[in-house]
N, CA and C of each residue as an Amber inpcrd file, in Angstrom:
protein
   276
   0.8410000  -1.1810000   0.0000000   0.0000000   0.0000000   0.0000000
   0.8830000   1.2390000   0.0000000   0.5150000   2.2060000  -0.8200000
   1.2810000   3.4390000  -0.9120000   0.9610000   4.3530000   0.2680000
   1.9560000   5.1120000   0.6920000   1.7430000   6.0360000   1.8010000
   1.0200000   7.2820000   1.2960000   0.5620000   8.0720000   2.2290000
  -0.1450000   9.3030000   1.8860000   0.8000000  10.2610000   1.1600000
   2.0450000  10.3000000   1.5990000   3.0260000  11.1860000   0.9620000
   3.2630000  10.7710000  -0.4870000   3.3660000   9.4850000  -0.7350000
   3.5510000   8.9890000  -2.0960000   2.3300000   9.2960000  -2.9520000
   1.1380000   9.0910000  -2.3980000  -0.0830000   9.4280000  -3.1280000
  -0.1510000  10.9120000  -3.4430000   0.2880000  11.7530000  -2.5280000
   0.2750000  13.2000000  -2.7570000   1.2380000  13.5830000  -3.8780000
   2.4040000  12.9880000  -3.8880000   3.3850000  13.2900000  -4.9380000
   2.8690000  12.8250000  -6.2970000   2.2750000  11.6460000  -6.3450000
   1.7120000  11.1440000  -7.5950000   0.5670000  12.0470000  -8.0580000
  -0.2810000  12.4640000  -7.1300000  -1.4030000  13.3350000  -7.4790000
  -0.9120000  14.6850000  -8.0000000   0.1150000  15.2430000  -7.3890000
   0.6610000  16.5130000  -7.8790000   1.2650000  16.3640000  -9.2710000
   1.9040000  15.2370000  -9.5220000   2.4570000  14.9950000 -10.8610000
   1.3410000  14.8700000 -11.8920000   0.2700000  14.1800000 -11.5410000
  -0.8730000  14.0490000 -12.4470000  -1.5100000  15.4150000 -12.6960000
  -1.6660000  16.2040000 -11.6420000  -2.2440000  17.5390000 -11.7810000
  -1.3920000  18.4500000 -12.6400000  -0.0700000  18.3850000 -12.4640000
   0.8280000  19.2130000 -13.2720000   0.7850000  18.7880000 -14.7330000
   0.7170000  17.4920000 -14.9780000   0.6500000  16.9940000 -16.3450000
  -0.6600000  17.4150000 -17.0100000  -1.7640000  17.2650000 -16.3070000
  -3.0660000  17.6570000 -16.8670000  -3.1150000  19.1500000 -17.1500000
  -2.6240000  19.9500000 -16.2210000  -2.6120000  21.3940000 -16.4180000
  -1.7120000  21.8010000 -17.5740000  -0.5630000  21.1560000 -17.6960000
   0.3630000  21.4650000 -18.7930000  -0.2320000  21.1030000 -20.1460000
  -0.8800000  19.9530000 -20.2090000  -1.4950000  19.5360000 -21.4760000
  -2.6050000  20.5020000 -21.8700000  -3.4400000  20.8860000 -20.9220000
  -4.5130000  21.8260000 -21.2380000  -3.9640000  23.1760000 -21.6890000
  -2.9000000  23.6110000 -21.0570000  -2.2930000  24.8850000 -21.4240000
  -1.6440000  24.8110000 -22.8110000  -1.0730000  23.6700000 -23.1390000
  -0.3790000  23.5180000 -24.4150000  -1.3380000  23.3810000 -25.5940000
  -2.5060000  22.7640000 -25.3650000  -3.4130000  22.5340000 -26.4920000
  -4.4120000  23.6670000 -26.7140000  -4.3540000  24.7210000 -25.9110000
  -5.2810000  25.8390000 -26.0880000  -5.2800000  26.3930000 -27.5110000
  -4.1310000  26.8280000 -28.0280000  -4.1720000  27.4130000 -29.3760000
  -4.4730000  26.3860000 -30.4680000  -4.1330000  25.1380000 -30.2350000
  -4.3530000  24.1060000 -31.2490000  -5.8240000  23.7310000 -31.3920000
  -6.5870000  23.8410000 -30.3080000  -7.9980000  23.4710000 -30.3250000
  -8.9170000  24.6760000 -30.3910000  -8.3620000  25.8410000 -30.6530000
  -9.1340000  27.0960000 -30.7230000  -9.8970000  27.3360000 -29.4180000
  -9.2300000  27.0470000 -28.3030000  -9.7410000  27.2840000 -26.9510000
 -11.0210000  26.5010000 -26.6590000 -11.1420000  25.2880000 -27.2130000
 -12.3320000  24.4600000 -27.0100000 -12.4000000  23.9110000 -25.5880000
 -11.2600000  23.7090000 -24.9430000 -11.2280000  23.1350000 -23.5940000
 -10.9910000  24.1940000 -22.5190000 -11.3280000  25.4150000 -22.8340000
 -11.0940000  26.5050000 -21.8910000 -11.9250000  26.3480000 -20.6230000
 -13.0850000  25.7140000 -20.7140000 -13.9330000  25.5500000 -19.5290000
 -13.2710000  24.6540000 -18.4860000 -12.3400000  23.7820000 -18.9000000
 -11.6400000  22.9350000 -17.9450000 -10.5930000  23.7090000 -17.1520000
 -10.2960000  24.9030000 -17.5850000  -9.2770000  25.7120000 -16.9180000
  -9.8570000  26.8680000 -16.1070000 -11.1550000  26.8760000 -15.8530000
 -11.7650000  28.0110000 -15.1680000 -11.1970000  28.3130000 -13.7910000
 -10.8660000  27.3240000 -12.9630000 -10.3200000  27.7050000 -11.6420000
  -9.0470000  28.5310000 -11.7670000  -8.1500000  28.1090000 -12.6150000
  -6.8930000  28.8400000 -12.7920000  -7.0830000  30.1740000 -13.4780000
  -7.9680000  30.2050000 -14.4710000  -8.2150000  31.4540000 -15.1910000
  -8.8630000  32.4750000 -14.2630000  -9.7820000  32.0160000 -13.4280000
 -10.4180000  32.9290000 -12.4670000  -9.4010000  33.4930000 -11.4830000
  -8.5150000  32.6430000 -10.9910000  -7.4830000  33.1120000 -10.0590000
  -6.5380000  34.0840000 -10.7490000  -6.1630000  33.7870000 -11.9830000
  -5.2680000  34.6820000 -12.7210000  -5.9520000  36.0230000 -12.9950000
  -7.2420000  35.9950000 -13.3230000  -7.9720000  37.2270000 -13.5870000
  -8.0740000  38.0840000 -12.3330000  -8.3570000  37.4380000 -11.1880000
  -8.4060000  38.1890000  -9.9260000  -7.0310000  38.7580000  -9.5750000
  -5.9870000  37.9730000  -9.7800000  -4.6220000  38.4360000  -9.5230000
  -4.2770000  39.6190000 -10.4240000  -4.6090000  39.4950000 -11.6830000
  -4.2900000  40.5540000 -12.6400000  -5.0550000  41.8350000 -12.3020000
  -6.3200000  41.6970000 -11.8910000  -7.1140000  42.8670000 -11.5250000
  -6.6540000  43.5050000 -10.2270000  -6.2320000  42.6950000  -9.2700000
  -5.8240000  43.2290000  -7.9720000  -4.4250000  43.8220000  -8.0050000
  -3.5110000  43.1510000  -8.6910000  -2.1110000  43.5640000  -8.6520000
  -1.6950000  44.2650000  -9.9270000  -2.3110000  43.8960000 -11.0310000
  -1.9050000  44.4560000 -12.3090000  -0.5860000  43.8580000 -12.7720000
  -0.3750000  42.6000000 -12.4510000   0.8750000  41.9360000 -12.7860000
   0.9870000  41.6150000 -14.2640000   2.0880000  40.9920000 -14.5970000
   2.3540000  40.6710000 -15.9960000   1.5140000  39.4920000 -16.4640000
   1.4490000  39.3340000 -17.7530000   0.7240000  38.2070000 -18.3280000
   1.3870000  36.9000000 -17.9730000   2.7090000  36.8800000 -17.9780000
   3.4440000  35.6630000 -17.6200000   3.1100000  35.2220000 -16.2050000
   3.0130000  36.1710000 -15.2780000   2.6600000  35.8280000 -13.8990000
   1.2380000  35.2760000 -13.8250000   0.3370000  35.8150000 -14.6210000
  -1.0300000  35.3090000 -14.6550000  -1.1110000  33.8930000 -15.1930000
  -0.3490000  33.6160000 -16.2540000  -0.3300000  32.2610000 -16.8160000
   0.2840000  31.2900000 -15.8130000   1.3490000  31.7050000 -15.1450000
   1.9820000  30.8460000 -14.1430000   1.0250000  30.5730000 -12.9870000
   0.3210000  31.5920000 -12.5400000  -0.6510000  31.4150000 -11.4590000
  -1.7870000  30.5070000 -11.9060000  -2.2450000  30.6660000 -13.1300000
  -3.2850000  29.8060000 -13.6700000  -2.8290000  28.3480000 -13.7060000
  -1.5930000  28.1250000 -14.1340000  -1.0550000  26.7630000 -14.1920000
  -0.9720000  26.1570000 -12.7930000  -0.5100000  26.9270000 -11.8230000
  -0.3700000  26.4350000 -10.4500000  -1.7340000  26.0970000  -9.8510000
  -2.7100000  26.9780000 -10.0220000  -4.0400000  26.7260000  -9.4620000
  -4.6820000  25.5090000 -10.1180000  -4.5690000  25.3950000 -11.4410000
  -5.1220000  24.2260000 -12.1210000  -4.4160000  22.9480000 -11.6830000
  -3.1160000  23.0260000 -11.4680000  -2.3790000  21.8660000 -10.9770000
  -2.9270000  21.4180000  -9.6250000  -3.1580000  22.3520000  -8.7290000
  -3.6740000  22.0070000  -7.4070000  -5.0970000  21.4580000  -7.4640000
  -5.9240000  22.0130000  -8.3400000  -7.3030000  21.5330000  -8.4670000
  -7.3250000  20.1040000  -9.0020000  -6.5640000  19.8530000 -10.0660000
  -6.5320000  18.5060000 -10.6320000  -5.8060000  17.5360000  -9.7080000
  -4.8390000  18.0080000  -8.9470000  -4.1450000  17.1510000  -7.9880000
  -5.0850000  16.7450000  -6.8580000  -5.9560000  17.6350000  -6.4540000
  -6.9160000  17.3010000  -5.4020000  -7.8380000  16.1750000  -5.8530000
  -8.3050000  16.2540000  -7.0900000  -9.1650000  15.1900000  -7.6170000
  -8.3880000  13.8750000  -7.7400000  -7.1740000  13.9430000  -8.2430000
  -6.3530000  12.7330000  -8.3850000  -6.0240000  12.1430000  -7.0170000
  -5.7670000  12.9940000  -6.0330000  -5.4660000  12.5230000  -4.6780000
  -6.6620000  11.7930000  -4.0790000  -7.8510000  12.3340000  -4.2830000
  -9.0520000  11.6740000  -3.7660000  -9.2400000  10.2990000  -4.4040000
  -8.9950000  10.2130000  -5.6960000  -9.1210000   8.9310000  -6.3850000
  -8.0640000   7.9460000  -5.8900000  -6.8240000   8.4120000  -5.7340000
  -5.7550000   7.5290000  -5.2590000  -6.0120000   7.0340000  -3.8420000
  -6.5180000   7.8920000  -2.9750000  -6.8360000   7.4890000  -1.6080000
  -7.9680000   6.4600000  -1.6110000  -8.9750000   6.6730000  -2.4530000
 -10.0780000   5.7080000  -2.5310000  -9.5810000   4.3580000  -3.0390000
  -8.7280000   4.3630000  -4.0430000  -8.1870000   3.1030000  -4.5660000
  -7.3270000   2.4090000  -3.5070000  -6.5250000   3.1690000  -2.7730000
  -5.7050000   2.5820000  -1.7150000  -6.5750000   1.9730000  -0.6060000
  -7.6510000   2.6670000  -0.2710000  -8.5530000   2.1410000   0.7540000
  -9.2360000   0.8690000   0.2800000  -9.6240000   0.8410000  -0.9820000
 -10.2520000  -0.3760000  -1.5140000  -9.2640000  -1.5320000  -1.5680000
  -8.0170000  -1.2560000  -1.9110000  -6.9960000  -2.3090000  -1.8940000
  -6.8150000  -2.8590000  -0.4950000  -6.8140000  -1.9750000   0.4910000
  -6.6530000  -2.4030000   1.8850000  -7.8270000  -3.2740000   2.3310000
  -9.0230000  -2.9190000   1.9010000 -10.1900000  -3.7140000   2.2620000
 -10.2260000  -5.0590000   1.5530000  -9.6310000  -5.1290000   0.3810000
  -9.6590000  -6.3650000  -0.4120000  -8.5930000  -7.3680000   0.0180000
  -7.6290000  -6.9350000   0.8220000  -6.5800000  -7.8570000   1.2730000
  -7.1810000  -8.8990000   2.2060000  -6.7240000 -10.1500000   2.0560000
  -7.2660000 -11.1960000   2.9390000  -6.8020000 -10.9810000   4.3840000
  -7.6870000 -11.2810000   5.2940000  -7.3790000 -11.1730000   6.7220000
  -6.6310000 -12.4290000   7.1540000  -5.5620000 -12.2470000   7.9030000
  -4.8020000 -13.4110000   8.3620000  -4.8890000 -13.5510000   9.8620000
């Protein structure tokens, strides 16, 4: 069984990969998957309005927020799978 720390690292990697893929395919798909990036875009828009920061900082903030959102979902799934594995082990 994987530890919580290992599950968290795996979930963060999955979240970073999902966020990176969504960010990379934006121009190729004519922004068809933009709705999947709303948490990060909303955070970047609030940051840009409050601070007036650069576009690069907004994109970086959007990527980070999307990574955390997708990592949270992946972490929940990994914890559920780990719990089911633990329940399925034979009792000795």
